N, C-alpha and C positions, 0 to 999 in steps of 0.2 A: 487798564486799571479800574475803569468804572465797572466793568463786568465783574471783576473780582470783588469790588465793593458790594455789588448787588447780591451776589451769591453768599458772601460773608454775612451781609445783613439778614438775608433769609435764613441762613443756618442759626445765627445767633438768636434771631427773634423766635424761631421754632423751639429752640432749647429753653430759653427763658420763659416762653409762653406756656410750655408743658410744666416746667418746674414750679411756676408761680400761678398756674391755671388762669393765664391771661388770654382770653379768647381773641381779643384785638390783636395781639401780637402774632398769633397763629394766622390770622387773616392777613396781616401785613406781610408775614413771611411768604405766603403764597403770592401776594401781589408783587413782591420783589423778585420772587422766582420767575413769574411770568415776564417781568421787565427784563430779567437776565437773559432769558430765552431770545427775546426780540433783539437783544444786543449781540449775542453770539448763540449759535445754534447748540453748542455742548451744554447750554443751560437746560436742555431737555432732560438732563441727568436728574434734576430735582424733582421731576415727576415720580421718580422712584426714591430719590434720596431723602426728600422731606417726609413722606409717610414712613419710611424705614426708620429714620431717626425718632419720630414721634412714637411709633410702636415700641421701639426698644425702651425709650424713657417711660412708657406706659405699660410695661410688660406685666404688671400686676393687675391691670384692669384693661382687657383687650377691647371691650366694647367702647370705653372712653377713648382708647387709642385710635380706633377706627373712626370715630366721630371727629375727633380733632384732626386726623389726617384728611378727612373729607373736607373740613373747613379750610385747611391750608391749600388743597387742590382746587377748592372753588375759587379761592382768591387768585390762584395761578391762572386758571382758565378765563376768569373774568377779566383780568388784565388784557388777555389776547383778543377779547371780543372786537374792539374797535379796529384792530389791525386785520383781523379775520374777515370782517365785513368789507374792508377796503381791498384786501386780497381777492375776495370773491368777485367784487365789482370789476377789478382789473384783470384778474387771471382765471376767474371761474373756479377757484378752489379756496376753500376757507383756511387751509394751512399749506400755502404755497411754499414749497421748500424743495430744493434740488440737491441738497447735500449728499443724498444717496448716490449721486453720480461720483463724487469724490470718494466714497467708499468703494463703489464699483471699480474705479480706476485703481485704488490701492490694493484691492483684493486680486484683481484678475489682469490688469493691464500694465501696471507699474514696471518699468524696465524693459517692456516689450514694444510699445508704441509711445510716441510723444503725447503729452497730455491734450494738445490741441486736436490731433488727429482723433483721439478717442472722443473728445467732446462733440466734434462734427459728425462722426460716423458711428463708432461702436456704441456710443451712449444711447442711441435711439432704441435699443432693445430693452432698455430699463425704464420702467414707469413708476417704480416705488422701491422701498427697501426690501419688500418681500421678493421682488423680482431679482434683486441683487443676491440675496441669500439663497434662493431656490436655483440659481444659475448652476451652482456647484457647492451644496451644503458642506461636503467634506473638506474641500479646498478652502472655503470661507473660514470654517472653524480652525483649520490648521493655521492659516494665515493670522487669524486673530490671536491664537495662542503664541505664535511667534512674535507678533507685534507686542503682546503683553510683556513678554520677557524682555524684548529690545527697548520698549518705551520705559519700562521700569529701571532698567540698567542705565539708560541715558538720563533719566530723571536723577538718579543718584550721583552719577559721575559728571554729567554736564550741568544740570540745573543746580544741584547742591554742591558738587565738588567731591573729589576723592576723599578728602579728610572727614567730611560729614557722612560720606557713605560708610565708612568704618563706624562712626558713632551711631549711624542708624541701625546697623546690624546689632551692635551691642545693646542699644536701647530697645530694639524690637524683642530680642531674647529675654531681657529683663522684664519688659512689659507683659509678655506672654506667660513667663514663669511665675510672676507674682500677682497676676491676675489684673483685671481692669474693671473699672466701675462703669456704670451705664452711660454716664455723660461722655467719658472718653470713647467708649464703644460706639455710641450713637455718632459722635463727630467723625471718627475714623471710618465708620461704615459709609457715611455720606460721601466722604472723600473717595472711597473705593468705587461708589457708583459713578463719580465724576471721571475717575481714571478709566473705568471700563468703557465709557463713551469714546475716549480718546484712542483706544487701541484699534478702532476701525478706519482711522485716517493717518496720514503721514505724521511723522514726529516733528514737532517744533517746541522749543523751550517756552515760547510765549503761551502755548496752549496749556502747559502744565503749571504756569506760574501760580494759579490759585492753590495748587497742591503743596506749595513750599512751606507754609506754616505747619501743615500736618507732618511732613517729613521732619522739620526742625523740632517739632514738639516731641517726637520720638527720640531724636538726637539728644535732646536736652533732658530726657527723663531721668537719666542717672543722677542729676543734680538733686532731684526731689526725694531720693532714697535716703531713709534715716541711717542706714548702715554706712553711708559715705558722708555723714554729717561732719566728721572730723577732717575730712579731706575735701570738703566742698570748695574751699578757696582755691586748692590746686586744680580742681576740675574747671573752675571758672577761668583760671589763667589759661588752661588748655583751650577752652572755647574761644577766648579773646584772641589767642594766636592763630587759631584756625579761621577766624573771622578776617583777621589781618591778611592771612594767606589769599583769602578770596578777593580782596580788594582789586588786584590787577585784573582778574577775570570779569569782576563786575564792571570796571572801567571800560574794559574792551567791548562788553556787551552793551553798555550805554552808548559808546562811540558808535557801534554798528547801528543801533536803533536810531540814533539822531541822523546818521548819515543816510538811512532808509526812508527818512520822512519825505513826503511828496512835494519837495520844494518846486520841482518843475511844473506840477499842476497849479500850485499857488501862484507862480509867476505868470503862467498862462491865464489863469482866471482873472488876475488883476488887469492884465492888458486887454483881455476880451471885454470885461465889464466897462472898462474906460471907453471902449469904442461902441459897444452895442447896448450896454445896460442889461435889461431884462427882456429886450425885444425878441431874442431868439429862444426864449424859454419854451421847452416842450419839443424842439426839433430834434432830429435823430443825429446822434454822433457815434461813429464807429471807432472802437479802441480795443485794445487787448483786455483791459479790466474796466469795471464801471466807475472807478473813482472819479475820473474827469467829468463824466456825465452828471454825477451828483454835485460837484462844484459849480457846474455851469447851468444847472437846472434843465438838463436835456434828457432825452430818452436814449438809453444805451442799446447799442447793437454790437455783437462780437466781431472782431476783425476777421473777414472771410479767410478760409483756407484756400488761398490761390497762389499761383507762382509767378505771375507776370502782371504788368500794368493794365493790359487790355482786359484780362480776367478781373482785376480789382475794380476797374471802372464799371464793368457790366454789373458786378455784384453791388457796388455802391448805388447804382441806379435802381436795381431790384429792391434794395432796402429802402429806397427813397431817402437816402442819407444826405444831410446838409453839410456835415463836418466829418473830418478824419483827423484822428490824433495818432501821432507817431513819436514814441519816447524810447528809452532804453529797454523797457519791457517788450515793446513791440518789436524792436530790433532783435531781441534774444530769440523770440519765436518766429519772426517773419524777416529773416536776414536778406531775402531776395529783394526787399524794399529798402535797403540801406541808404539808397540815394536820396530818400525822402528827407534825410537830415540836411541835404544841400537845398535849403529853401530859396536860394537864389536862382536855381534852375529846376523848378518843379515841373511835374508832368503837365501837359496842356489842360487837363480837367481839374487841376487842383490850384488853389490860390492860398498862399500863406497869409495867415491872420494874426498869429501871435506866435513868439519864439522864446524858448529858454535856452541860453547858451550852456549853463552848468547848473544842474544836469541837462544834457541835451534833449530838447523836445520841440515839436513843431505842431501847431494846430492849423490844419487846412480847411478852407471852405470848398465844397464840391461844386463846381460849375455846372449849371444845369443846361 
């Protein structure tokens, strides 16, 4: 939600900044955009989205539009400077980002090999987004087009719901046939750039959440038509009913999101902190995902792609790992180590430090 707030603030500030010629707002728009990028990588869409909006709103004065776009982009990249310096110190790159590996998997490996196998092996041939695209440009474009159709359909039917999908089609037809002012055009164009970034990765409703107001604004467009003034109350009733129909789906989504919260990590963190405080800060922890490393202030290393405990022990030694974390996500991808849930009888090289019973998770210390 914070990411959605940052993008919305950036967009709103850019629109108002252009309309009222407020240079400060344009600069703030860029700063918010840069912050959004650091929060979630699809914030990169604002590098195109913000200038595109500003140029559309300044279509009668191209020079002014270019200068205002440059100011917004200056704010965007200025916000990235501290992180870029830190990234360069730690990783040797000013813009450390491996999201292109997610794109490579989506385009070439999804459905063929498990993600972890791809990450440890096939991903080594890709060093940048350009490498991903040039691997097979034809297939890349074909997959992107198919994802565009698939993601758009799922946005309408899953994110919005079938009832709003119908209203969206009606609203879009009316919007195109009756023309659109520059403010609406700029706003929808920015949302389109956001959507384009998403077609390169797997679909998830949470990724598209920011687009929901844009979809609904088109759904509700019919209410603002003068020709339906006499029937506006009836349309409002229809919208209210459609919203009521959405309540069970929304409740189900909220329930799912609440259940997916990292309660296991929080339980583990509290137990660990009570025993060690911050004395283990910076040590290496091996897990499937880096979340637990963040909460324990440790350095993350991915769970090795191994098949037995002897191999696991050797890899942990090679990584100089101090801790190993095993939860439901590790079990899902590393079922050969299911017995790690039995913390009363651990392997000889592991010592249980903290335990979560529900959801199940165990933090082990690696014996040296």
